[in-house]
NUTORGU-426566 format. One line per field, with one value per residue (C-alpha): residue in one letter; y, z, x; residue number from 1. Coordinates in steps of 0.2 Angstrom, whole numbers. Each point is the difference from the previous one (the first is absolute). Layout:
aa: c(A_...)
py: c(Y_...)
pz: c(Z_...)
px: c(X_...)
i: c(NUM_...)
***
This chain:
aa: c(X_X_X_X_X_X_X_X_X_X_X_X_X_X_X_X_X_X_X_X_X_X_X_X_X_X_X_X_X_X_X_X_X_X_X_X_X_X_X_X_X_X_X_X_X_X_X_X_X_X_X_X_X_X_X_X_X_X_X_X_X_X_X_X_X_X_X_X_X_X_X_X_X_X_X_X_X_X_X_X_X_X_X_X_X_X_X_X_X_X_X_X_X_X_X_X_X_X_X_X_X_X_X_X_X_X_X_X_X_X_X_X_X_X_X_X_X_X_X_X_X_X_X_X_X_X_X_X_X_X_X_X_X_X_X_X_X_X_X_X_X_X_X_X_X_X_X_X_X_X_X_X_X_X_X_X_X_X_X_X_X_X_X_X_X_X_X_X_X_X_X_X_X_X_X_X_X_X_X_X_X_X_X_X_X_X_X_X_X_X_X_X_X_X_X_X_X_X_X_X_X_X_X_X_X_X_X_X_X_X_X_X_X_X_X_X_X_X_X_X_X_X_X_X_X_X_X_X_X_X_X_X_X_X_X_X_X_X_X_X_X_X_X_X_X_X_X_X_X_X_X_X_X_X_X_X_X_X_X_X_X_X_X_X_X_X_X_X_X_X_X_X_X_X_X_X_X_X_X_X_X_X_X_X_X_X_X_X_X_X_X_X_X_X_X_X_X_X_X_X_X_X_X_X_X_X_X_X_X_X_X_X_X_X_X_X_X_X_X_X_X_X_X_X_X_X_X_X_X_X_X_X_X_X_X_X_X_X_X_X_X_X_X_X_X_X_X_X_X_X_X_X_X_X_X_X_X_X_X_X_X_X_X_X_X_X_X_X_X_X_X_X_X_X_X_X_X_X_X_X_X_X_X_X_X_X_X_X_X_X_X_X_X_X_X_X_X_X_X_X_X_X_X_X_X_X_X_X_X_X_X_X_X_X_X_X_X_X_X_X_X_X_X_X_X_X_X_X_X_X_X_X_X_X_X_X_X_X_X_X_X_X_X_X_X_X_X_X_X_X_X_X_X_X_X_X_X_X_X_X_X_X_X_X_X_X_X_X_X_X_X_X_X_X_X_X_X_X_X_X_X_X_X_X_X_X_X_X_X_X_X_X_X_X_X_X_X_X_X_X_X_X_X_X_X_X_X_X_X_X_X_X_X_X_X_X_X_X_X_X_X_X_X_X_X_X_X_X_X_X_X_X_X_X_X_X_X_X_X_X_X_X_X_X_X_X_X_X_X_X_X_X_X_X_X_X_X_X_X_X_X_X_X_X_X_X_X_X_X_X_X_X_X_X_X_X_X_X_X_X_X_X_X_X_X_X_X_X_X_X_X_X_X_X_X_X_X_X_X_X_X_X_X_X_X_X_X_X_X_X_X_X_X_X_X_X_X_X_X_X_X_X_X_X_X_X_X_X_X_X_X_X_X_X_X_X_X)
py: c(-53_10_14_11_-8_2_21_-1_-10_12_15_-4_-2_16_11_-8_6_18_13_5_11_-7_-8_-10_1_-17_-11_-9_-11_9_-11_-6_14_3_15_12_14_11_19_3_0_13_-11_-13_15_6_-18_-7_-17_-4_-8_-8_-7_-8_-7_-8_-7_-6_-6_10_14_15_16_13_10_17_-3_10_11_8_5_19_5_-2_19_4_-17_5_20_-11_-12_14_9_-16_-9_12_7_-9_-17_11_-7_-2_-10_-6_-14_-2_-15_2_-19_-6_16_4_13_-2_12_0_9_2_-6_-9_-2_18_-5_-15_7_-5_-18_7_14_13_-15_-2_19_0_-12_8_19_-8_-18_-8_-12_6_-12_6_-4_8_13_-9_9_-5_1_-19_-3_-19_7_15_-11_-14_13_7_-16_-5_16_-2_-18_2_-6_-17_-1_1_-12_-12_-1_-2_-17_-4_6_-12_-16_4_-1_-14_-15_-14_-16_-15_-10_-4_9_-1_8_-2_9_-1_6_6_8_8_-16_-6_15_19_9_-3_-3_-5_-11_-5_-2_-11_-2_-10_19_7_3_15_4_7_9_-5_4_0_-7_12_-7_-16_-2_-21_2_19_-3_-8_-17_10_-14_-14_-4_9_16_-3_8_14_9_-15_12_12_11_4_5_9_1_12_10_-10_-8_-19_1_11_0_-10_8_8_-15_-9_15_-7_-15_2_4_13_3_10_2_5_12_12_20_-1_-18_5_16_-9_-15_11_7_-16_-8_14_-1_-16_-2_16_-9_-18_11_8_-15_-7_-14_-6_13_-13_15_17_17_-2_-16_11_11_-14_-7_19_2_-17_4_4_7_-6_8_-10_-8_2_-15_-5_-13_-3_-16_-8_-11_10_16_9_12_9_1_10_-11_11_-3_12_15_-7_-18_-11_-15_-9_-7_-10_-7_-13_-4_2_-3_-16_6_13_2_13_2_12_7_6_8_7_-4_16_17_10_18_0_-12_-9_-19_-15_-3_-17_2_-8_-2_-17_-9_-18_-2_12_3_7_8_-9_11_-2_-16_-7_-2_9_15_13_17_13_15_14_12_-12_2_18_2_-12_11_18_-7_-9_17_11_-10_2_17_3_-9_13_-16_-3_-11_-10_-10_-10_-1_-4_13_-2_-5_0_16_9_-7_4_18_4_-8_11_16_-3_-1_15_9_-4_3_-18_-1_15_9_-7_-3_-15_-4_-13_-7_-11_-1_4_20_-5_-14_12_10_-12_-5_21_-2_-13_4_-8_-18_9_-6_10_11_3_6_12_8_2_6_9_7_3_-9_-12_-7_-6_19_1_14_-14_-12_3_-8_-6_4_1_-8_15_2_-20_4_15_-10_-14_11_11_-10_8_-7_-5_-14_-7_-10_-9_-15_-13_-10_-16_10_-9_15_17_17_-8_-11_19_3_-17_3_18_-4_-18_4_13_-7_13_-1_-14_-10_-2_-15_3_-15_-17_-8_-15_-12_4_20_12_3_-16_-2_16_-8_-16_9_0_12_3_2_-1_14_4_12_11_-7_-17_-10_-3_11_-5_14_-4_2_11_10_-7_-11_0_-8_8_-11_5_11_-13_0_-21_-7_-8_-17_5_11_-13_-10_13_5_-19_1_14_-2_2_-11_-13_-10_-17_-1_8_0_7_7_15_-4_-15_-15_-4_18_-6_-18_6_12_-12_-12_12_7_-20_-6_16_5_-18_7_-10_7_-2_9_1_-4_8_-10_-11_4_1_-5_11_-4)
pz: c(227_6_-12_16_3_-17_0_15_-8_-15_12_7_-16_-6_15_0_-19_3_4_16_10_-16_10_-6_7_-8_-14_-8_-15_-11_-14_-10_8_19_5_14_7_10_8_-10_-18_-6_4_-12_-14_4_-3_-16_1_17_-6_-14_11_12_-15_-7_17_8_-19_1_-8_16_0_13_6_13_17_-1_15_-13_-12_-5_-2_-18_-5_5_-9_-17_1_3_-14_-13_6_-2_-17_-16_-7_-16_9_0_16_-1_18_17_9_19_9_19_5_-11_-1_-19_-11_-21_-10_-17_-13_-21_1_14_-4_5_16_3_-7_-4_11_12_4_0_10_14_1_1_15_9_0_5_8_-11_-14_-16_-13_-18_-11_-20_-2_-14_-16_-6_13_5_10_4_7_11_8_2_8_10_7_5_10_8_6_4_17_-3_-14_12_13_-14_-7_18_0_-19_8_15_-12_-12_13_10_3_-11_9_-12_-5_-18_-14_-13_-14_-9_-14_-5_-14_4_-16_-18_-4_-19_-1_1_14_22_2_17_9_17_6_17_11_16_11_-15_-14_-13_-13_-18_-10_2_-16_-8_-17_-6_-17_9_11_3_3_8_17_6_10_16_13_-4_18_-7_0_11_15_-10_17_2_-15_4_-14_-16_-13_-15_-16_-10_-1_-14_7_-6_14_14_-5_17_14_7_2_11_12_-1_7_13_-7_10_-5_-11_-19_-8_-16_-9_3_-18_1_15_-7_-15_9_10_-17_-8_16_2_-17_-4_14_-5_-20_7_9_-13_-11_14_2_20_8_8_13_9_-4_18_-3_-13_14_12_-13_1_16_-1_-13_2_-16_-6_-12_-13_7_17_10_15_12_-1_8_13_-14_-16_-7_-13_-16_-12_-19_-13_-11_-17_-1_8_13_15_-6_7_0_17_10_14_10_11_15_3_-16_-4_-15_-12_-11_-14_-4_-16_2_-17_-9_-16_-4_-12_2_-3_0_17_10_0_-5_16_12_-2_12_16_13_1_-9_0_-5_-12_-1_-17_-11_-18_-8_-16_2_-15_-12_-14_13_-7_4_-15_9_9_-15_-13_11_3_-19_-4_14_-8_-17_4_11_-16_-14_11_4_-17_-5_15_8_19_8_15_9_15_16_16_12_6_-11_-20_3_4_-12_-12_6_-1_-19_-5_8_-9_-17_2_5_-14_-13_-3_4_-1_14_5_19_8_12_17_6_15_14_-15_8_17_-1_-14_18_9_-12_3_17_1_-16_9_-5_-17_-11_-2_-15_6_18_-9_-11_16_14_-12_-12_8_-15_7_-17_11_0_-17_-9_-10_14_5_16_-5_18_-3_-10_-9_-10_-2_-8_-10_-6_-5_-6_-10_-8_-6_-4_18_10_15_14_9_13_1_-8_-7_-3_15_8_0_-11_-14_-4_-3_-13_-6_-2_-6_-14_-3_-17_-9_-13_2_18_8_16_6_10_11_13_2_-2_11_-5_3_1_-14_-6_-5_-10_-11_-3_-5_-14_7_-9_11_17_15_14_15_-2_13_2_6_-16_-15_-14_-19_-3_-20_-1_-16_8_-3_11_4_12_3_9_10_13_12_17_-2_-5_-16_-3_-4_14_13_-8_3_17_6_-11_6_18_13_7_-9_8_5_-4_-10_1_-13_6_-8_-17_-9_2_-17_4_18_-5_-18_10_14_-12_-11_16_3_-16_-3_16_11_13_9_-5_3_-5_17_1_12_19_-3_16_-5_13_-6_15)
px: c(41_-15_-6_3_18_5_-4_9_12_1_0_16_10_-4_2_17_3_-4_11_2_-15_-12_-15_-14_-19_-7_2_-15_-2_-14_-3_17_8_11_-7_14_-7_11_1_16_-10_16_16_-5_-6_19_7_-9_9_-7_-16_11_10_-13_-11_15_5_-15_-6_-17_-7_2_-10_4_-14_1_-10_-15_6_13_-8_-3_-17_-7_-3_17_4_-6_8_18_-4_-2_13_13_-10_4_-15_1_-6_-16_-7_-19_-3_7_-9_6_-4_7_-3_15_9_1_-5_-5_6_-11_9_0_18_5_19_0_-7_12_17_14_2_-13_9_-14_-12_14_1_-17_-1_15_-11_-19_3_-15_7_-4_-8_-1_-16_-4_-14_-9_5_-19_-14_-1_-16_6_19_-11_-11_12_14_-17_-6_18_3_-18_3_19_-2_-10_11_15_-8_-1_19_3_-8_8_14_0_-5_14_12_-5_13_-1_-4_0_17_-7_5_-11_-9_-17_-6_-20_-9_-18_-5_8_8_-3_-11_0_-10_0_17_4_13_6_18_2_13_-2_0_-9_-13_0_-14_7_-12_-22_-7_-17_-3_-14_-1_-9_-13_4_20_-1_9_13_-2_4_-12_15_9_16_-8_-14_-2_5_5_15_8_15_0_-8_12_-7_10_-7_-20_-9_-16_5_14_-6_-21_-5_12_-14_-9_15_-6_-18_5_11_17_7_19_12_-1_16_1_8_-5_-10_-8_-9_-6_-6_-5_-12_-7_-4_-7_-14_-4_-2_-12_-8_-1_-5_-15_-6_1_-13_16_2_15_11_6_-4_8_4_9_12_3_3_12_8_4_11_10_17_9_18_12_8_17_-6_4_-11_-7_-19_2_12_7_-2_7_-9_7_-9_8_-5_-11_-2_-19_-8_2_5_1_13_9_1_14_-2_16_-6_9_18_5_-12_-10_-3_-15_-3_-18_-3_-16_-3_14_7_19_4_0_-16_-6_-6_13_17_1_-4_15_8_17_-3_11_-8_-12_-5_-18_-7_-20_-4_-14_-1_-14_9_9_-6_12_-6_-4_12_-4_6_12_-6_6_-9_-15_0_1_-16_-8_3_-3_-16_-6_5_-9_-15_1_4_-18_-8_-4_2_12_-5_13_-7_15_3_-1_15_18_-5_-10_14_13_-10_-4_18_0_-12_4_17_-8_-9_14_11_-16_1_-21_-12_-1_-15_-9_5_-16_5_-16_-2_14_12_4_0_12_10_1_7_12_7_-1_13_13_14_-5_-3_17_16_-7_-16_6_15_-14_-11_13_14_-8_-16_-12_-13_-9_-14_-6_1_-15_-8_-4_-19_-8_-17_-4_-20_-14_-3_15_-3_-15_7_13_-10_-15_14_12_17_18_4_10_-12_12_-13_-2_0_12_-10_-15_-9_-9_6_-3_7_-17_-7_12_-1_-19_0_17_0_-14_13_10_12_4_13_2_18_4_17_-1_-4_-19_-5_-12_-17_2_-9_18_5_-18_4_18_-10_-8_-17_-10_-18_6_-12_0_-7_-13_-6_-17_7_2_12_1_8_15_5_17_4_15_20_7_19_10_18_10_16_-7_-3_6_5_15_-3_8_19_-2_-6_15_15_-7_5_16_6_-6_15_2_-9_-14_-1_-18_-13_-19_-13_-17_-13_-1_-12_7_8_9_6_5_10_10_5_5_10_9_5_4_8_9_2_-10_-15_-16_-18_-17_-8_-19_-14_0_17_14_16_16_14_12)
i: c(1_2_3_4_5_6_7_8_9_10_11_12_13_14_15_16_17_18_19_20_21_22_23_24_25_26_27_28_29_30_31_32_33_34_35_36_37_38_39_40_41_42_43_44_45_46_47_48_49_50_51_52_53_54_55_56_57_58_59_60_61_62_63_64_65_66_67_68_69_70_71_72_73_74_75_76_77_78_79_80_81_82_83_84_85_86_87_88_89_90_91_92_93_94_95_96_97_98_99_100_101_102_103_104_105_106_107_108_109_110_111_112_113_114_115_116_117_118_119_120_121_122_123_124_125_126_127_128_129_130_131_132_133_134_135_136_137_138_139_140_141_142_143_144_145_146_147_148_149_150_151_152_153_154_155_156_157_158_159_160_161_162_163_164_165_166_167_168_169_170_171_172_173_174_175_176_177_178_179_180_181_182_183_184_185_186_187_188_189_190_191_192_193_194_195_196_197_198_199_200_201_202_203_204_205_206_207_208_209_210_211_212_213_214_215_216_217_218_219_220_221_222_223_224_225_226_227_228_229_230_231_232_233_234_235_236_237_238_239_240_241_242_243_244_245_246_247_248_249_250_251_252_253_254_255_256_257_258_259_260_261_262_263_264_265_266_267_268_269_270_271_272_273_274_275_276_277_278_279_280_281_282_283_284_285_286_287_288_289_290_291_292_293_294_295_296_297_298_299_300_301_302_303_304_305_306_307_308_309_310_311_312_313_314_315_316_317_318_319_320_321_322_323_324_325_326_327_328_329_330_331_332_333_334_335_336_337_338_339_340_341_342_343_344_345_346_347_348_349_350_351_352_353_354_355_356_357_358_359_360_361_362_363_364_365_366_367_368_369_370_371_372_373_374_375_376_377_378_379_380_381_382_383_384_385_386_387_388_389_390_391_392_393_394_395_396_397_398_399_400_401_402_403_404_405_406_407_408_409_410_411_412_413_414_415_416_417_418_419_420_421_422_423_424_425_426_427_428_429_430_431_432_433_434_435_436_437_438_439_440_441_442_443_444_445_446_447_448_449_450_451_452_453_454_455_456_457_458_459_460_461_462_463_464_465_466_467_468_469_470_471_472_473_474_475_476_477_478_479_480_481_482_483_484_485_486_487_488_489_490_491_492_493_494_495_496_497_498_499_500_501_502_503_504_505_506_507_508_509_510_511_512_513_514_515_516_517_518_519_520_521_522_523_524_525_526_527_528_529_530_531_532_533_534_535_536_537_538_539_540_541_542_543_544_545_546_547_548_549_550_551_552_553_554_555_556_557_558_559_560_561_562_563_564_565_566_567_568_569_570_571_572_573_574_575_576_577_578_579_580_581_582_583_584_585_586_587_588_589_590_591_592_593_594_595_596_597_598_599_600_601_602_603_604_605_606_607_608_609_610_611_612_613_614_615_616_617_618_619_620_621_622_623_624_625_626_627_628_629_630_631_632_633_634_635_636_637)
***
């Protein structure tokens, strides 16, 4: 059936199910959604069950939008919105989009704008005709969030046209009678970095992640030129599991070389992805390295990004549905469940995940409606890769920090801007508040403060304890007085030139680049200072060399050469803060998975880790396993 005929058929079916007197102007696919335009938005608002009933009946996501001719003028609408929404919501902005009949209400407390079971939103629609959407006013000013929201508003009309094209591709008719599913690994197998996979069926081709290995010039990029991926314009969709560069750092490159389809990720992943991509090309340019893409490619990727919340079942191709679940790794990280065909096969791709609670997130989800094949990370897959408990890790961190501060020393913690930094921040804030360590400044350098601002913008993606603290008690640990963003070279220079007891959290996490290098050069010679590693250090990185006990560390100097830094400061490794599951958690994740999978494939780990984990799962649970190798294609069905 042609798309126009399909839309006409859907319009007739919807009209048949609507209360008498309710009219529809038109229906259109926009991305994964079916958009229904009506001159009677108030009737839909009066009956909140209409849309739910239609979505269930038609088995697709439905959005109702008002026909532009029934909308109140924006000035009058703002008055009625402000009269309807409680003042405690603290509305900061209203943004109107006449072409789709939507008004975005930005407020400090979005829940009060939504109301119980969406009652306030329905009341707004009844009064003004516009369809209200709600976004949170960032409690910490975020340049990234502000710029992304402004960019999406500016490009709203172009984005609507992009979504129409995407929608029509998703809902095209399946043509092949064959039924098979193949899985191809393009990077990230028996290694850490450049994760990239392709799921293929006779109808569609989905790319999952497209990362860059920043620690390797030789194995930096996935094998994007192989027939399964190339030409790129034949890919139906790109799914991004989370925002770390080794999973999404080359997504903008796809648009440079011909891809023009959608990207699916969670809302925080979108914002963090843009932040890290722009920083990646900025650092590459400063280091004199070849820049793989321009900022224009980042903007193009952003225009094509479709965000999905956890547990939201969405069509992304004619024969594939995607559902994201919490992965517990970093903000917005998602375990991706692919339902292929009409019950033909179900694939779970974990991305990076943490099967255990942390200070920030609930543990990763491992219950699904159906699952036959699992592709899982194996970073800590070796049999001896056991991490301490979170309580032990916190005590160890507090002990090391206290001992260093008692000696009037400086603590330097190299950390990834996203994930470990915020975990450590909450532990330090708690320790300072309880008097366990002295009330010293905790300096945040690099992108850490900006990434923290994005965390504060999306508290609904944090764990229950933090949500309760923020929503019910009005306490946001990220806003504590002890945190001092290093927002200028002058402040960084002052911290280095006038050493005083403090904690410095600085990027990058593996000490490859970034402001942590400046602090390292300044404080490495001092015996009273301490360098604390709280995350994984890959082979070939400066962090790994220091862990191995090198006493003279070569560091790039500003004149282009290398200088040797004498290593006298204490070095401590505080395990337990990793966003990755350790060996026990990896095994438990599969043991407790519901339903039990038929096959497990391991990736994202050094070769021994991938092989050891696959072997152990097979021996213990009698599940077919395999450690994936780059460039192999496996038939799943």
